C-alpha positions in Angstrom: 0.0 0.0 0.0 1.5 3.4 -1.0 0.6 6.8 0.4 -0.7 9.6 -1.7 2.8 10.9 -2.3 3.8 7.6 -3.9 6.0 6.6 -0.9 5.6 3.2 0.6 4.1 2.8 4.0 6.2 2.7 7.2 5.7 -1.0 7.5 7.0 -1.6 3.9 10.0 0.7 4.6 10.8 -1.1 7.9 10.5 -4.5 6.1 12.9 -3.4 3.4 15.3 -2.1 6.0 15.1 -5.5 7.8 15.7 -7.3 4.6 18.8 -5.2 3.9 20.1 -5.8 7.4 19.5 -9.5 7.3 21.2 -9.7 3.8 24.2 -7.9 5.2 24.3 -10.1 8.3 24.2 -13.2 6.2 27.5 -12.4 4.5 30.9 -13.8 5.7 31.8 -10.4 7.1 28.4 -9.8 8.7 28.9 -12.1 11.8 32.3 -10.7 12.9 31.1 -7.2 12.3 28.0 -7.8 14.4 30.1 -9.2 17.2 32.4 -6.2 17.2 29.5 -3.8 17.1 27.8 -5.5 20.1 31.1 -5.5 22.1 31.6 -1.8 21.4 28.0 -1.1 22.3 28.3 -3.0 25.6 31.6 -1.3 26.5 30.2 2.1 25.8 27.0 1.3 27.8 29.1 0.3 30.8 31.3 3.4 30.5 28.2 5.7 30.4 25.9 4.0 32.9 28.1 1.9 35.1 26.8 -1.2 36.8 23.4 0.4 37.3 22.4 -0.2 33.6 23.1 -3.9 33.6 19.4 -4.9 33.6 18.6 -2.4 30.9 21.5 -3.7 28.8 20.4 -7.3 29.3 16.9 -6.3 28.1 18.3 -4.4 25.1 20.6 -7.3 24.1 17.7 -9.9 24.5 15.4 -7.9 22.3 18.2 -7.4 19.7 19.0 -11.2 19.7 15.3 -12.1 19.2 14.9 -9.5 16.5 18.0 -10.5 14.6 17.0 -14.2 14.9 13.6 -13.4 13.3 15.3 -11.4 10.6 17.6 -14.3 9.7 14.6 -16.6 9.6 12.8 -14.2 7.3 15.8 -14.2 5.0 15.8 -18.0 5.0 12.0 -18.1 4.2 12.5 -15.7 1.3 15.3 -17.8 -0.1 13.2 -21.0 0.4 10.2 -19.5 -1.4 12.4 -18.4 -4.3 14.0 -21.8 -4.6 10.5 -23.5 -4.6 9.4 -21.1 -7.3 12.4 -22.0 -9.4 11.9 -25.7 -8.9 8.2 -25.4 -9.7 9.0 -23.6 -12.9 11.4 -26.4 -13.9 8.9 -29.1 -13.1 6.2 -27.4 -15.2 8.7 -26.8 -18.1 10.0 -30.4 -18.2 8.3 -32.6 -20.7 7.1 -35.8 -19.0 7.2 -34.3 -15.5 4.0 -34.4 -13.5 2.8 -30.8 -13.2 0.8 -31.7 -10.0 4.2 -32.0 -8.3 4.8 -28.3 -8.6 3.8 -26.6 -5.3 3.6 -29.7 -3.2 5.3 -28.0 -0.2 1.8 -26.8 0.8 0.3 -30.3 0.7 -0.5 -32.5 3.7 1.4 -35.7 4.6 -1.5 -37.8 3.2 -1.5 -35.9 -0.1 2.3 -36.3 -0.4 2.1 -40.0 0.2 -0.6 -40.3 -2.5 1.6 -38.5 -4.9 4.5 -40.7 -4.1 2.4 -43.8 -4.7 1.1 -42.5 -8.0 4.7 -41.8 -8.9 5.7 -45.4 -8.1 2.9 -46.7 -10.3 4.1 -44.4 -13.1 7.6 -45.7 -12.7 6.4 -49.3 -12.9 4.4 -48.5 -16.1 7.5 -46.9 -17.6 9.6 -49.9 -16.7 7.0 -52.2 -18.4 7.1 -50.1 -21.6 10.9 -50.2 -21.7 11.0 -54.0 -21.4 
């Protein structure tokens, strides 16, 4: 949803910021950089507040850890969705592939088992034709 001025909503902008941060944190340099930033932040916090701010620092670091974990999980979900879309496209494009296989990640266990059984039957028919 965009505002009248054509700018995205605050939620969209925060989501985009979170995506950029999780992309940067997922790089090889992201983890050491995050550790250094947290260490510098903690040292500065203790220099400014002393031991009186320990509880507040614990709260801040806990919330930051939960937030960063969620951002990493969102990054993984985006990657997983993109991978599924690519695989679905390949399944649909391949001649002889069963198109009902595309999108099976949303099916129940029973539906997956039924698809596996029908695939086994199809394999047996192909083997009979080859013989």
